[in-house]
C-alpha positions as CSV (number, residue, x, y, z in Angstrom):
1,M,1.9,-13.9,-88.3
2,E,5.5,-13.5,-89.4
3,Q,5.7,-10.2,-87.6
4,K,4.8,-11.9,-84.3
5,K,7.5,-14.6,-84.9
6,D,10.1,-11.9,-85.3
7,R,9.2,-10.4,-81.9
8,R,10.3,-13.6,-80.0
9,A,14.0,-13.9,-79.2
10,V,15.7,-17.0,-80.6
11,G,16.0,-19.7,-78.0
12,V,15.0,-23.2,-76.9
13,K,11.7,-24.3,-78.4
14,V,9.5,-25.9,-75.7
15,L,6.1,-25.7,-77.3
16,P,5.2,-27.1,-80.7
17,E,5.2,-24.6,-83.6
18,G,2.0,-22.5,-83.6
19,V,1.0,-23.0,-79.9
20,E,2.2,-19.6,-78.8
21,E,0.2,-17.9,-81.6
22,Y,-2.8,-20.1,-80.6
23,C,-2.5,-18.8,-77.0
24,E,-2.3,-15.2,-78.2
25,R,-5.5,-15.7,-80.2
26,H,-7.3,-17.1,-77.1
27,T,-6.0,-14.4,-74.6
28,T,-7.8,-11.2,-73.9
29,V,-6.1,-8.6,-75.9
30,L,-4.4,-5.6,-74.4
31,T,-5.2,-2.0,-75.5
32,E,-4.5,-0.3,-78.8
33,L,-2.0,1.8,-76.9
34,H,0.0,-1.3,-76.2
35,E,0.1,-2.3,-79.9
36,K,1.3,1.2,-80.8
37,L,4.0,1.1,-78.2
38,L,5.1,-2.3,-79.4
39,R,5.4,-1.1,-83.0
40,E,7.3,2.1,-81.9
41,T,9.7,0.0,-79.7
42,E,10.4,-2.2,-82.7
43,E,11.0,0.8,-84.9
44,K,13.0,3.0,-82.6
45,T,15.1,0.6,-80.4
46,T,17.5,-2.3,-81.2
47,T,16.3,-4.3,-78.2
48,A,12.6,-4.8,-78.8
49,N,12.9,-8.3,-77.5
50,F,13.2,-6.7,-74.0
51,L,9.4,-6.2,-74.2
52,V,7.4,-8.8,-72.3
53,G,5.0,-9.2,-75.2
54,E,1.3,-9.7,-75.5
55,I,0.8,-12.9,-73.5
56,E,3.1,-12.0,-70.7
57,G,1.6,-8.5,-70.5
58,A,-1.8,-10.0,-70.2
59,F,-0.5,-12.4,-67.6
60,L,1.0,-9.6,-65.5
61,K,-2.2,-7.7,-65.7
62,M,-4.1,-10.8,-64.5
63,L,-1.7,-11.2,-61.6
64,V,-2.6,-7.7,-60.4
65,R,-6.3,-8.5,-60.6
66,M,-5.9,-11.9,-58.8
67,T,-3.7,-10.5,-56.0
68,Q,-5.8,-7.3,-55.7
69,A,-2.5,-5.4,-55.6
70,K,-2.7,-1.6,-55.0
71,R,1.0,-0.8,-54.8
72,I,3.5,-2.2,-57.3
73,L,7.3,-1.9,-57.7
74,E,8.8,-2.5,-61.1
75,V,12.6,-2.9,-61.5
76,G,13.3,-2.4,-65.2
77,M,10.7,-0.5,-67.2
78,F,12.2,-0.3,-70.7
79,T,9.6,1.5,-72.9
80,G,6.7,0.9,-70.4
81,Y,4.8,-2.0,-71.9
82,S,4.5,-3.9,-68.6
83,A,4.0,-0.8,-66.6
84,L,0.9,0.0,-68.7
85,S,-0.4,-3.5,-68.1
86,F,0.0,-3.2,-64.4
87,A,-1.5,0.3,-64.3
88,E,-4.6,-0.8,-66.2
89,A,-5.4,-3.4,-63.6
90,L,-4.8,-1.2,-60.6
91,P,-7.7,0.4,-58.8
92,P,-8.1,4.1,-59.1
93,D,-6.1,4.7,-55.9
94,G,-3.4,2.3,-56.9
95,S,0.2,3.2,-57.9
96,I,3.3,1.8,-59.5
97,I,6.9,2.9,-59.0
98,T,8.9,1.9,-62.0
99,C,12.7,2.1,-62.4
100,E,14.7,2.7,-65.6
101,L,18.2,3.9,-66.5
102,N,17.9,4.2,-70.3
103,P,17.0,7.8,-71.2
104,H,15.8,6.9,-74.7
105,A,13.5,4.2,-73.3
106,I,12.2,6.6,-70.7
107,E,11.4,9.2,-73.3
108,I,9.3,6.7,-75.3
109,A,7.5,5.5,-72.1
110,R,6.7,9.0,-71.0
111,R,5.0,9.8,-74.3
112,F,2.9,6.7,-74.1
113,F,2.0,7.0,-70.5
114,A,0.7,10.5,-71.2
115,Q,-1.8,9.0,-73.6
116,S,-3.1,6.5,-71.0
117,P,-6.1,7.3,-68.7
118,H,-4.0,5.5,-66.0
119,R,-1.0,7.8,-66.3
120,D,-1.4,9.3,-62.8
121,K,-0.9,5.8,-61.3
122,I,2.7,5.6,-62.7
123,Q,5.8,7.1,-61.2
124,I,9.0,6.8,-63.1
125,R,12.3,6.8,-61.1
126,E,15.2,7.5,-63.4
127,G,18.7,6.2,-62.7
128,R,20.2,3.0,-61.4
129,A,17.6,0.8,-60.0
130,A,19.9,-0.3,-57.2
131,D,20.2,3.3,-56.0
132,T,16.4,3.9,-56.3
133,L,15.6,0.7,-54.3
134,K,17.7,2.0,-51.4
135,T,15.4,5.0,-51.1
136,L,12.1,3.2,-51.1
137,Q,9.9,2.2,-48.3
138,G,7.4,-0.7,-48.4
139,P,5.1,-2.3,-48.2
140,F,4.5,-3.3,-51.9
141,D,1.9,-5.8,-52.9
142,L,3.7,-6.9,-56.0
143,C,7.3,-6.5,-57.2
144,F,8.4,-7.2,-60.8
145,I,12.1,-7.7,-61.6
146,D,13.1,-7.5,-65.3
147,A,16.4,-5.6,-65.5
148,D,20.2,-6.3,-65.6
149,K,20.9,-9.9,-64.6
150,P,24.1,-9.2,-62.6
151,S,22.0,-7.3,-60.1
152,Y,19.2,-9.8,-59.8
153,D,20.4,-11.1,-56.4
154,Y,20.3,-7.7,-54.9
155,Y,16.9,-6.8,-56.5
156,Y,15.4,-10.0,-55.2
157,D,16.6,-9.6,-51.6
158,R,15.6,-5.9,-51.6
159,C,12.1,-6.8,-53.0
160,I,11.7,-9.4,-50.3
161,E,12.3,-6.6,-47.8
162,L,9.9,-4.3,-49.5
163,A,7.1,-6.7,-50.1
164,R,4.3,-7.2,-47.6
165,P,3.7,-10.7,-46.1
166,G,1.5,-12.4,-48.7
167,G,3.0,-10.2,-51.4
168,L,4.3,-11.5,-54.7
169,I,7.8,-11.1,-56.3
170,V,7.9,-11.9,-60.0
171,L,11.2,-12.3,-61.8
172,D,11.4,-12.5,-65.6
173,N,14.0,-14.2,-67.8
174,M,14.7,-17.0,-65.4
175,L,15.5,-19.6,-68.0
176,R,17.8,-17.6,-70.2
177,Y,16.4,-19.4,-73.3
178,G,17.4,-22.7,-71.8
179,R,20.9,-21.8,-71.0
180,V,20.3,-22.4,-67.2
181,L,20.4,-26.2,-68.1
182,N,24.1,-25.9,-68.9
183,P,25.1,-22.5,-67.5
184,T,28.4,-21.7,-69.1
185,E,27.7,-18.0,-69.7
186,E,27.8,-15.5,-66.8
187,D,24.2,-14.4,-67.1
188,A,23.0,-18.0,-67.1
189,R,25.2,-18.9,-64.1
190,I,23.8,-15.9,-62.1
191,V,20.2,-16.8,-62.9
192,N,20.7,-20.5,-62.3
193,L,22.2,-19.8,-58.8
194,L,19.3,-17.5,-58.0
195,N,16.7,-20.0,-59.1
196,A,18.3,-22.5,-56.6
197,R,18.5,-19.9,-53.9
198,I,14.8,-18.8,-54.3
199,H,13.7,-22.5,-54.3
200,N,15.5,-23.0,-51.0
201,D,14.6,-19.7,-49.5
202,P,12.4,-20.3,-46.3
203,R,11.0,-16.8,-46.7
204,V,9.0,-17.7,-49.8
205,E,7.0,-20.4,-51.7
206,N,7.9,-20.4,-55.3
207,V,7.0,-21.8,-58.8
208,L,9.1,-21.4,-61.9
209,L,7.0,-21.3,-65.0
210,P,8.3,-22.5,-68.4
211,F,6.6,-19.5,-70.1
212,R,8.4,-17.3,-72.6
213,D,11.9,-17.0,-71.1
214,G,10.9,-18.3,-67.7
215,I,8.9,-16.5,-65.0
216,M,9.6,-17.1,-61.3
217,L,6.8,-16.4,-58.9
218,A,7.8,-16.1,-55.2
219,Y,5.1,-15.7,-52.6
220,K,6.4,-14.0,-49.4
221,L,5.4,-15.9,-46.3
């Protein structure tokens, strides 16, 4: 139990103590490969808190099933935990393009993708995500944004362009551990302004979930 507590970044406590662990126990578990990847990320990186974690990984996988997505774009792969979740829910002819800049994270992800029966669904695009997004053509059924916060505005607008009507854009870390309530730091100010912009964007319907560090769902009209 203590190991799971260590995986969560320090932030504002919204739920009573023990509720998150209770939810984990009552959520369909991901694969053993996910667990191995989680452990290796903790051991071989200094930013293991970048991982979406067990509950969010299961949530993202469920979103793919619910939307019946076949083509996914991920902006910010890290060591591949969320990409594996997406790939497992995709149909045999589905695909995910995932962007990552960090070569160490890419090396870890490649090794774990190679062990997955869904490896052929995943295409890694190395380099700056902003550069990669300029080269892509839609439509995508689902776009997931979990990368550098200063570029979130661009990522969001580009994903709106690339998503099909009825597609879903999912943005992670949209509460900045509660700092959006009093956004004095640059990353919190950026996210706070984007939350307001998405909420007032006539191109989408949205809901901001107080789950982990905040997940914004934007449905493209």
